[in-house]
C-alpha positions as CSV (number, residue, x, y, z in Angstrom):
1,M,-55.1,-17.8,-99.6
2,G,-55.9,-17.0,-102.8
3,Q,-58.8,-17.2,-104.8
4,V,-59.2,-20.8,-105.9
5,I,-62.3,-20.4,-108.3
6,Q,-61.6,-19.4,-111.4
7,S,-64.2,-16.8,-112.8
8,I,-65.2,-16.9,-116.8
9,D,-65.2,-14.2,-118.5
10,Y,-67.9,-15.0,-121.1
11,A,-67.5,-12.3,-123.6
12,A,-63.8,-13.5,-124.2
13,I,-65.1,-17.0,-125.0
14,A,-68.3,-15.5,-126.9
15,P,-67.4,-16.7,-130.3
16,A,-67.1,-20.5,-129.3
17,L,-69.6,-20.5,-126.8
18,I,-72.4,-19.2,-129.8
19,V,-70.9,-22.2,-132.4
20,A,-70.8,-25.0,-129.3
21,V,-74.7,-23.4,-128.1
22,A,-75.5,-23.6,-132.3
23,A,-73.8,-27.2,-132.6
24,I,-76.0,-28.5,-129.7
25,V,-79.3,-26.6,-131.0
26,L,-79.1,-28.4,-134.5
27,L,-78.5,-31.7,-133.3
28,L,-81.7,-31.6,-131.5
29,A,-83.3,-29.7,-134.4
30,D,-82.5,-32.9,-136.5
31,A,-85.0,-34.9,-134.1
32,F,-87.8,-33.1,-135.2
33,D,-87.3,-33.0,-138.7
34,L,-86.7,-29.9,-139.8
35,P,-85.5,-29.1,-143.5
36,R,-81.9,-30.1,-144.3
37,R,-81.4,-26.3,-145.9
38,L,-83.1,-24.6,-142.6
39,I,-80.4,-26.7,-140.4
40,G,-77.5,-25.2,-143.3
41,L,-79.2,-22.0,-142.8
42,L,-79.0,-22.0,-139.0
43,S,-75.5,-23.5,-138.7
44,G,-74.0,-20.4,-141.4
45,G,-76.4,-17.9,-139.3
46,A,-74.8,-19.1,-136.0
47,L,-71.1,-18.6,-137.7
48,A,-71.6,-15.6,-138.7
49,A,-73.2,-14.5,-135.4
50,A,-69.8,-15.9,-134.2
51,L,-67.9,-13.9,-136.4
52,L,-69.7,-10.7,-135.3
53,S,-68.3,-11.5,-131.9
54,V,-65.1,-11.4,-133.0
55,V,-65.5,-8.0,-134.6
56,A,-66.9,-6.8,-131.7
57,L,-64.0,-7.9,-129.5
58,A,-61.6,-6.6,-132.1
59,F,-63.3,-3.0,-131.5
60,G,-63.2,-3.6,-127.9
61,D,-60.9,-4.4,-124.6
62,R,-58.6,-7.4,-125.0
63,R,-60.0,-10.1,-122.4
64,A,-58.5,-13.1,-120.6
65,T,-60.5,-15.7,-118.9
66,F,-59.7,-19.0,-116.7
67,C,-56.8,-17.5,-115.1
68,L,-54.6,-18.3,-112.6
69,P,-52.8,-15.8,-109.5
70,G,-49.3,-15.2,-109.8
71,D,-48.8,-17.0,-106.6
72,L,-50.6,-19.2,-103.8
73,R,-51.1,-15.3,-102.5
74,G,-52.7,-13.9,-105.7
75,N,-49.5,-12.0,-106.4
76,G,-47.8,-11.3,-109.4
77,P,-49.2,-11.4,-113.2
78,R,-51.9,-13.7,-114.2
79,S,-51.6,-16.4,-116.1
80,C,-54.4,-17.5,-118.4
81,S,-55.4,-20.7,-120.0
82,Y,-58.0,-18.9,-122.6
83,V,-56.6,-15.5,-124.4
84,A,-58.4,-13.3,-126.5
85,D,-55.6,-10.7,-127.7
86,D,-55.2,-9.6,-131.7
87,F,-53.5,-12.6,-132.7
88,T,-56.3,-15.0,-131.5
89,L,-59.2,-13.1,-132.8
90,L,-57.3,-12.6,-136.1
91,F,-57.2,-16.4,-136.6
92,Q,-60.7,-16.7,-135.1
93,G,-61.8,-14.4,-137.8
94,V,-60.0,-16.2,-140.7
95,V,-61.3,-19.9,-139.2
96,L,-64.9,-18.5,-139.2
97,A,-65.2,-16.8,-142.3
98,A,-63.8,-20.1,-144.2
99,A,-66.2,-22.1,-142.1
100,V,-69.1,-20.2,-143.6
101,I,-67.8,-20.7,-147.2
102,V,-67.5,-24.8,-145.9
103,V,-70.9,-24.7,-144.5
104,L,-72.3,-23.0,-148.5
105,L,-70.2,-25.5,-150.0
106,S,-72.1,-28.6,-147.8
107,L,-75.3,-28.0,-148.5
108,R,-76.0,-30.0,-151.6
109,E,-73.3,-32.0,-150.7
110,I,-75.3,-33.4,-147.8
111,T,-78.8,-33.4,-149.9
112,E,-76.7,-35.3,-152.8
113,S,-74.9,-37.8,-150.6
114,E,-78.1,-38.5,-148.0
115,M,-75.9,-37.4,-145.3
116,P,-77.9,-36.7,-142.0
117,A,-78.2,-33.0,-141.8
118,G,-78.0,-32.5,-137.9
119,E,-75.0,-34.4,-137.5
120,Y,-73.2,-33.2,-140.0
121,H,-73.7,-29.9,-139.2
122,F,-72.9,-31.2,-135.2
123,L,-69.9,-32.6,-135.9
124,L,-68.7,-29.5,-138.1
125,L,-69.5,-27.0,-135.6
126,S,-67.9,-28.8,-132.8
127,A,-64.7,-29.2,-134.8
128,I,-64.8,-25.6,-135.4
129,V,-65.2,-25.3,-131.8
130,G,-61.7,-26.8,-131.2
131,A,-60.5,-24.5,-133.4
132,L,-61.4,-21.0,-132.2
133,S,-60.2,-22.6,-128.2
134,L,-56.9,-23.8,-129.9
135,V,-56.1,-20.5,-131.3
136,A,-56.8,-19.1,-127.8
137,A,-55.3,-21.6,-125.6
138,R,-51.9,-20.4,-124.1
139,D,-51.7,-23.5,-121.9
140,L,-50.6,-26.9,-123.1
141,V,-54.0,-28.7,-121.1
142,L,-56.4,-26.7,-123.1
143,L,-54.0,-26.9,-126.3
144,V,-54.2,-30.2,-126.4
145,V,-58.2,-30.8,-125.3
146,A,-58.8,-28.0,-128.3
147,L,-56.8,-30.2,-130.6
148,E,-58.5,-33.2,-130.0
149,T,-62.2,-31.4,-129.8
150,L,-61.1,-30.2,-133.4
151,S,-59.8,-33.5,-134.9
152,L,-62.4,-36.1,-133.5
153,P,-65.6,-34.5,-134.8
154,V,-63.5,-35.0,-138.5
155,F,-63.5,-38.5,-138.2
156,A,-67.1,-38.9,-138.0
157,L,-67.3,-36.5,-141.0
158,V,-64.7,-37.9,-143.6
159,A,-67.1,-41.4,-142.8
160,L,-70.5,-39.5,-143.3
161,K,-71.4,-40.5,-146.6
162,R,-73.1,-43.8,-146.2
163,Y,-72.4,-47.0,-148.1
164,S,-68.8,-45.5,-149.2
165,G,-65.6,-47.8,-148.9
166,T,-63.0,-45.0,-149.5
167,G,-64.6,-43.0,-146.7
168,S,-64.4,-45.4,-144.1
169,E,-60.9,-46.3,-145.1
170,A,-59.7,-42.7,-145.0
171,A,-61.9,-42.2,-141.7
172,L,-59.8,-45.3,-140.3
173,K,-56.7,-43.8,-141.6
174,L,-57.2,-40.3,-140.4
175,F,-58.2,-41.8,-136.7
176,L,-55.2,-43.8,-136.4
177,V,-52.7,-40.8,-137.2
178,S,-54.8,-38.6,-134.9
179,V,-54.2,-41.0,-132.1
180,V,-50.7,-42.1,-132.6
181,S,-49.8,-37.9,-132.7
182,A,-52.1,-37.5,-129.8
183,A,-50.3,-39.7,-127.1
184,L,-46.7,-38.9,-128.8
185,M,-47.9,-35.3,-128.3
186,L,-49.1,-35.8,-124.3
187,F,-45.6,-37.5,-123.9
188,G,-43.8,-34.6,-124.9
189,I,-46.0,-32.0,-122.8
190,S,-45.3,-34.3,-119.8
191,L,-41.7,-34.0,-120.3
192,V,-42.1,-30.8,-120.9
193,Y,-44.0,-30.4,-117.4
194,G,-42.1,-32.9,-115.4
195,A,-39.1,-30.6,-116.6
196,T,-40.7,-27.2,-115.5
197,G,-43.4,-28.2,-113.2
198,A,-45.5,-25.6,-115.3
199,M,-48.5,-25.6,-117.9
200,H,-48.8,-22.2,-119.0
201,L,-46.6,-21.0,-122.0
202,D,-46.1,-17.4,-119.8
203,R,-44.5,-19.9,-116.7
204,I,-42.9,-22.5,-119.3
205,A,-40.9,-20.1,-121.4
206,P,-38.8,-18.0,-118.0
207,A,-38.6,-22.1,-116.5
208,L,-36.9,-23.2,-119.8
209,E,-34.6,-20.2,-119.4
210,R,-33.1,-21.0,-116.1
211,L,-33.2,-24.6,-116.6
212,P,-30.4,-26.5,-115.5
213,S,-28.4,-28.2,-118.3
214,E,-28.8,-31.8,-117.3
215,Y,-32.6,-31.3,-117.9
216,D,-31.9,-30.2,-121.3
217,P,-31.9,-34.0,-123.3
218,V,-35.6,-34.2,-121.8
219,V,-36.7,-31.1,-122.4
220,G,-35.2,-31.1,-125.8
221,V,-37.2,-34.7,-126.4
222,G,-40.1,-32.9,-125.1
223,I,-40.4,-30.2,-127.4
224,V,-39.5,-32.6,-130.5
225,L,-42.5,-34.5,-129.9
226,V,-45.0,-31.9,-129.2
227,L,-43.9,-30.7,-133.1
228,V,-44.5,-34.2,-134.4
229,G,-47.9,-33.9,-132.6
230,F,-48.5,-30.6,-134.6
231,G,-46.7,-32.2,-137.8
232,F,-49.4,-34.6,-138.1
233,K,-52.4,-32.0,-137.8
234,V,-50.5,-29.8,-140.9
235,A,-49.7,-32.7,-142.5
236,A,-45.9,-32.1,-142.7
237,V,-43.5,-34.7,-143.9
238,P,-43.0,-37.1,-143.0
239,F,-46.3,-37.2,-141.0
240,H,-48.5,-36.3,-144.2
241,F,-49.0,-40.0,-145.1
242,W,-53.0,-39.7,-144.3
243,A,-53.8,-36.8,-146.6
244,P,-54.1,-37.3,-149.8
245,D,-56.2,-40.7,-148.9
246,V,-58.5,-38.8,-146.4
247,Y,-59.2,-35.7,-148.7
248,Q,-60.1,-38.4,-151.8
249,G,-62.4,-40.4,-149.5
250,A,-63.8,-37.7,-147.6
251,P,-66.9,-35.6,-149.0
252,L,-65.2,-32.4,-150.4
253,P,-66.6,-29.5,-148.3
254,V,-64.8,-32.1,-145.3
255,A,-61.5,-32.2,-147.1
256,A,-61.6,-28.5,-148.0
257,F,-62.4,-27.6,-144.0
258,L,-58.8,-30.2,-143.5
259,S,-56.9,-28.3,-146.2
260,V,-58.2,-24.7,-144.7
261,V,-59.8,-24.4,-141.1
262,S,-58.0,-27.4,-139.4
263,K,-54.8,-26.6,-141.3
264,A,-55.1,-22.9,-139.8
265,A,-56.1,-23.4,-136.4
266,G,-53.1,-26.0,-136.3
267,F,-50.1,-23.5,-137.7
268,A,-51.8,-21.0,-135.1
269,G,-51.0,-23.3,-132.0
270,L,-48.0,-24.3,-133.3
271,A,-47.0,-20.4,-134.0
272,I,-48.2,-19.9,-130.1
273,V,-46.2,-23.0,-128.5
274,L,-43.1,-22.1,-130.0
275,A,-43.2,-18.2,-129.8
276,L,-44.5,-18.1,-126.5
277,G,-43.4,-21.1,-124.2
278,F,-40.3,-23.0,-126.3
279,P,-38.3,-19.4,-126.8
280,A,-35.1,-20.6,-125.1
281,Y,-35.0,-23.8,-127.2
282,A,-35.1,-22.5,-130.5
283,H,-31.6,-23.9,-131.0
284,V,-33.7,-27.2,-130.8
285,W,-36.8,-26.6,-132.6
286,G,-34.9,-24.3,-134.9
287,P,-33.4,-26.8,-137.3
288,V,-36.2,-29.4,-136.6
289,V,-38.7,-26.9,-138.4
290,A,-36.2,-26.0,-141.3
291,L,-35.6,-29.9,-142.0
292,L,-39.7,-30.6,-141.8
293,A,-40.7,-27.3,-144.0
294,A,-37.5,-28.4,-146.8
295,L,-38.7,-31.9,-147.0
296,T,-42.5,-31.0,-146.9
297,M,-42.7,-28.4,-149.6
298,T,-40.2,-30.6,-152.0
299,L,-42.2,-34.3,-151.4
300,G,-45.6,-31.9,-152.0
301,N,-44.6,-30.3,-155.2
302,L,-43.0,-33.6,-156.5
303,M,-45.9,-36.1,-155.5
304,A,-48.1,-33.0,-157.1
305,L,-46.4,-32.8,-160.5
306,R,-47.7,-37.0,-160.7
307,Q,-51.6,-36.5,-159.9
308,R,-54.0,-36.7,-162.2
309,T,-56.8,-36.0,-160.8
310,A,-58.1,-32.9,-159.3
311,I,-58.5,-34.1,-155.3
312,R,-54.8,-35.6,-154.8
313,L,-53.4,-32.9,-156.9
314,L,-54.9,-30.2,-154.7
315,A,-54.0,-32.9,-151.2
316,W,-50.2,-33.2,-152.4
317,S,-50.3,-29.0,-153.0
318,S,-52.2,-28.6,-150.0
319,V,-49.3,-30.8,-148.4
320,A,-46.5,-28.2,-149.9
321,Q,-48.3,-25.0,-149.2
322,S,-47.6,-26.8,-145.4
323,G,-43.9,-26.6,-146.0
324,Y,-44.2,-23.0,-146.9
325,M,-45.6,-22.0,-143.9
326,L,-43.1,-23.4,-141.8
327,A,-40.6,-22.3,-143.7
328,P,-40.2,-19.0,-141.4
329,L,-40.6,-20.1,-138.1
330,A,-37.4,-22.1,-139.0
331,V,-35.6,-18.5,-137.9
332,G,-35.7,-19.5,-134.6
333,T,-35.5,-16.5,-131.9
334,H,-33.7,-14.8,-134.5
335,R,-36.4,-12.4,-135.8
336,L,-39.2,-14.4,-134.5
337,P,-42.3,-11.7,-134.4
338,E,-41.3,-10.9,-138.1
339,A,-41.1,-15.3,-139.1
340,V,-44.8,-15.7,-137.1
341,A,-46.3,-12.6,-139.0
342,A,-45.3,-14.2,-142.2
343,T,-46.5,-17.5,-141.1
344,T,-50.2,-15.7,-140.2
345,A,-49.9,-13.8,-143.5
346,Y,-49.4,-17.0,-145.6
347,V,-52.3,-18.6,-143.9
348,A,-54.7,-16.2,-144.2
349,L,-54.0,-15.5,-148.1
350,Y,-54.2,-19.1,-148.7
351,A,-57.0,-19.7,-146.9
352,V,-58.9,-17.5,-149.6
353,M,-56.7,-19.3,-152.3
354,N,-57.5,-22.9,-151.9
355,L,-60.6,-22.8,-150.4
356,G,-62.0,-20.6,-153.8
357,A,-60.1,-23.9,-155.8
358,F,-62.2,-26.3,-154.0
359,A,-65.1,-24.0,-154.3
360,V,-65.0,-24.6,-158.0
361,V,-64.2,-28.1,-158.0
362,I,-67.2,-29.3,-155.9
363,A,-69.5,-27.1,-158.7
364,F,-67.9,-28.8,-161.0
365,R,-68.2,-32.6,-159.6
366,A,-72.0,-31.7,-158.9
367,R,-72.7,-30.4,-162.2
368,M,-70.5,-33.4,-164.1
369,N,-72.4,-36.1,-161.9
370,Q,-75.7,-34.6,-163.1
371,G,-74.3,-34.6,-166.8
372,F,-73.2,-38.6,-166.2
373,A,-76.8,-39.1,-165.0
374,E,-78.7,-36.9,-167.9
375,H,-76.5,-38.9,-170.7
376,G,-76.5,-42.6,-168.9
377,A,-72.8,-42.7,-168.7
378,T,-70.7,-44.6,-166.1
379,A,-67.1,-44.2,-166.7
380,E,-65.3,-43.0,-164.0
381,W,-64.2,-39.3,-164.1
382,D,-62.6,-36.5,-162.2
383,T,-58.9,-36.6,-164.1
384,L,-57.5,-33.1,-165.0
385,D,-58.4,-33.8,-168.9
386,D,-62.2,-33.5,-167.8
387,Y,-61.5,-29.8,-167.0
388,R,-60.4,-29.4,-170.8
389,G,-62.2,-26.5,-172.0
390,L,-63.8,-25.6,-169.3
391,A,-63.9,-21.6,-169.5
392,R,-65.1,-21.7,-172.8
393,H,-68.3,-23.0,-172.2
394,N,-68.3,-21.6,-168.2
395,P,-66.6,-18.4,-168.5
396,A,-66.9,-17.3,-165.1
397,I,-66.7,-20.8,-163.4
398,G,-63.1,-21.3,-165.5
399,A,-61.8,-18.5,-165.0
400,S,-62.5,-18.1,-161.4
401,L,-60.7,-21.3,-160.8
402,A,-57.8,-20.0,-163.3
403,F,-57.3,-17.4,-161.2
404,F,-57.3,-19.7,-157.3
405,L,-54.4,-21.6,-159.2
406,I,-52.4,-18.4,-160.5
407,C,-52.8,-17.0,-157.4
408,L,-51.9,-20.6,-155.9
409,A,-48.6,-20.9,-158.3
410,G,-47.9,-17.0,-157.4
411,L,-47.9,-15.4,-160.7
412,P,-49.9,-12.2,-161.4
413,P,-52.2,-11.3,-161.9
414,G,-52.6,-13.8,-158.7
415,V,-50.7,-11.4,-156.6
416,M,-51.7,-12.8,-153.5
417,G,-50.0,-15.5,-154.1
418,L,-47.1,-13.9,-155.1
419,F,-46.7,-11.6,-152.4
420,A,-47.5,-14.7,-149.9
421,K,-44.3,-16.2,-151.5
422,V,-42.0,-13.1,-151.1
423,V,-43.5,-12.6,-147.6
424,V,-42.1,-16.1,-146.4
425,F,-39.1,-15.5,-148.6
426,R,-38.0,-12.7,-147.2
427,A,-38.6,-13.7,-143.7
428,V,-36.4,-17.1,-144.1
429,V,-33.4,-14.9,-146.0
430,A,-33.7,-12.4,-142.8
431,G,-33.6,-15.1,-140.6
432,D,-29.7,-16.3,-141.7
433,V,-31.4,-19.8,-142.9
434,T,-30.3,-18.9,-146.6
435,W,-30.5,-22.6,-147.6
436,L,-34.0,-23.1,-147.0
437,A,-34.8,-19.9,-148.7
438,V,-33.1,-21.8,-152.3
439,V,-34.7,-25.1,-151.1
440,M,-37.9,-22.5,-151.1
441,A,-36.9,-20.7,-154.4
442,I,-36.4,-24.5,-156.0
443,N,-40.0,-25.8,-155.3
444,T,-41.8,-22.4,-156.2
445,V,-40.2,-23.0,-159.6
446,I,-41.8,-26.8,-159.6
447,G,-45.4,-25.5,-158.4
448,L,-45.2,-23.3,-161.0
449,Y,-45.6,-26.2,-163.9
450,Y,-48.7,-28.6,-162.4
451,Y,-50.5,-25.3,-161.2
452,L,-50.1,-23.9,-164.8
453,V,-51.0,-26.9,-166.4
454,W,-54.0,-27.0,-164.8
455,A,-54.9,-24.1,-165.8
456,V,-54.2,-24.1,-169.3
457,R,-56.3,-27.0,-169.7
458,L,-59.0,-24.9,-168.7
459,F,-58.6,-22.7,-172.1
460,A,-57.6,-25.2,-174.3
461,T,-60.2,-27.4,-176.8
462,P,-62.5,-29.8,-175.1
463,A,-61.9,-33.5,-176.1
464,G,-63.6,-36.4,-175.2
465,R,-67.0,-36.2,-173.4
466,P,-68.1,-32.7,-174.3
467,Y,-71.4,-32.8,-171.7
468,L,-68.7,-32.7,-169.1
469,V,-68.5,-29.0,-169.3
470,A,-71.7,-28.6,-170.6
471,A,-73.2,-27.6,-167.2
472,G,-73.9,-24.7,-165.6
473,P,-72.1,-23.3,-162.2
474,G,-73.8,-25.3,-160.0
475,S,-76.3,-24.3,-157.0
476,F,-76.8,-21.3,-155.6
477,P,-74.8,-21.8,-152.1
478,V,-72.2,-23.0,-154.1
479,R,-72.4,-20.1,-156.5
480,A,-72.0,-17.8,-153.6
481,A,-69.0,-19.7,-152.3
482,I,-67.2,-19.2,-155.3
483,A,-68.3,-15.7,-155.8
484,A,-66.9,-14.5,-152.4
485,T,-63.7,-16.1,-152.5
486,A,-63.0,-14.7,-156.1
487,A,-63.9,-11.4,-154.8
488,G,-61.2,-11.8,-151.6
489,A,-58.5,-13.1,-153.8
490,V,-59.1,-9.9,-156.5
491,V,-59.4,-7.4,-153.2
492,L,-56.0,-9.0,-151.7
493,S,-54.5,-9.0,-155.0
494,V,-55.4,-5.4,-155.6
495,A,-54.0,-4.5,-152.0
496,P,-51.8,-7.5,-150.4
497,Q,-49.8,-5.4,-147.8
498,L,-53.0,-4.9,-145.9
499,V,-52.7,-8.2,-144.9
500,L,-48.9,-8.0,-143.9
501,Q,-49.6,-4.8,-142.1
502,T,-52.7,-6.6,-140.3
503,V,-50.8,-9.8,-139.0
504,T,-47.8,-7.7,-138.1
505,A,-49.6,-5.5,-135.8
506,V,-51.1,-8.5,-134.2
507,S,-48.4,-10.7,-134.3
């Protein structure tokens, strides 16, 4: 009789375990009325410790846990639910590094918005536990549990700013969308399980290869529904409609978290499912992903052209960027490893660019709120014109935002953004999805316009309320976040090929 009780490799789950324990400790610490700044520092320290554990695993043996034997007698290869391989560790590193930046951006926001620090960091760390588990999941049950662990705390984070009608509305929209997406994904998983009798991806793949043809419609519908569930999570059109309102209503650090950490985990999960579980049905999901990518990048860019506020522009830009990330996966099984590597590289580079842009916007909004208070102003702001002349009054912060926007546009000297788009374009062309490459090229040109229009405003002559650009660059944690992301963007622009070499080796 085979072993029924599974052993746990605590080293393999160390990153998620450290963050989970820290989340509980910080929630309890808040009951003792610890200073908000101390709770924030403890949260960042826990994330840094988890990041160090990822580095230790990367230089040690690759591990897996929660494994089943090959059969009832314990013969054959094991199927593991949680795998800490190179791909997992790369994404966990991206998630944790981005999460540290989000914590830095959150410190001042918590104080100014009078949010409960213990609850905020508990919810944030809980969502990060879900992200860390999602990128390591190798069976559909753990994948769904991790995905919901990532999603559920975000509802509360979005609405945590008290007495904010827009925040409550955004949280309700996100909740309703997430419930629908989870239901559709679970239904799709049930269809796949009913046809294959397996939940582990390494057992689903061979089962699908030898599946009788009469099961094709059932499995096809199941796979498409799983894609729909992920489409909601990564804000792919037509499942994107929650993103602009949620980004606008949520606290800005939470919007940054959704834009980078949540999106990175979602794309990791999608790549894992398609590459490891469903390669036999690439003829089904390949065209669907191609259509989603084309619609997502096109609508995202066209809507971004119409935006007049920074947050909604970043929201629609994030939707468009999801289309670029989806594009390589449209190749199906043809050169699939290269496609996964291209998507992974784009996600990693995008994380630095977008986090940097959010960091500057957060710094600008905080200081401008102070400017309004000092001058007794009550008018609404946050339009792109409010950034006019920022680089003249604050060269460092203005130049940083301009550099991040140029990176997102894919123009020199933001070589990392250009390199990311070239990598994705090359993967799509190599996969013989030529029409999608044409759509991507057109959309890249569209994206240039609204990124450059915003960047040019930063160096223009200030107009209107001069005190909007007279304030300093913000608190030390925010300055540290801007400096860290700017340094990362510069390094990656100097040697972007290092990212591709790394992801190619692990994909």
